[in-house]
N, C-alpha and C positions, 0 to 999 in steps of 0.2 A: 235640963230642961226637956218637958216632953214633946214629942212630934204631934202636937195638937195645935191648930191654929188659936190665937189669943181671942179673936173676936167670935168666930162662929162655931168653934169646937171641931171643925173638921179634921180627921187624923187618919190612921191607918185602918184599912177595911180588909177582910178576907173573902176570897172567892174562888173560882175554879176556872181553869183553862179548859177548853174543850176543843179537840182537833177534829175536823170533819173532813174524813177521808170515806171514799166509796169502798165498798166491799170487794172482794174478787169475782171473777166470772163465775156464773153459776146462781147469782142471785143471794147467797148467804154470806154473812160476815163470818170470816174464820175469826177475825180479832176485832171487839168492839171497839170503838172510837174512845181512847183513853181519856178520863178526865184527872187532872192533876191540881192540887191545891196551890194557891198563889196569894201573894200580898200585894194590895193596891195602896201605895203612899201618896198623901197629899203633897202637893207641890208647895212647900213652906219656905217663905223667904225670911232671914233673920233682918229686922228692922229696928231702929231706935225711934221711939216715940216719946212724947213729953205728957206726962200724965201727973195731974196734981202738983205741977209745978218742976217735977223731976223728969230727968230724962231716963229712961229704961229701954233695954233692948228686949224685944218679943219677937216671936215667930208669926207671920201672917200669911195665910194662903194667898195665892195669886189673885184669885175673885175679889178678897176683900181689899187687897192692896191696890187693884185697879179702882174699885170703887171710892177708896180714900183720895186717891190722886185725881179721879175725876172730880170728886165733891171740891177739893181744895183749888183746881184749875177753874171751876165753874163759879166760885166764891161761896158756896154754901159751906155748912158747917158740919165736918166729918166726925165720925164717931170717935177717932183718935186723930191727934195731931202729930204730923211726922216732924222729926227733929231735922231731918235733912230731905228736902224734895229736890230730884234729879229732873230737870226740865230741859227739854231740847227745843229750841225756838222753830217754829215752822217756816216755810218759805214766805208766806204771806208776812209774818212778822219781821222776817229779815230783810224783806223789800221796804217795808215802813220805815225800819230803822236806818237805812242806807240813804246817804244824801245823793242828790243826782250830781252825777259829774259832767263838767262841760270839756268838750274835746279842746286840746291844745291846739291853737293856731299860730 
């Protein structure tokens, strides 16, 4: 499985790090700030989705995953349907579900 998001295509990118340090006393740099090549990897999460009635495992970046979970919680139709959605009840939902307790006298 490639390290690419299933939906948006985000993947590995290449760039450079650049340290910013001052020169020595006297105003001239004895050694210029070094630039080193590095790799930026996307934050991909393995997720099971339902597509065409079949359950498949894909990798989604966290931005796409957040969009899918938000669409599903709001009742909108997301671009993919997750096979398993982990939801945590908020404090407001918990307070609605609890029955009022009467003090024992």
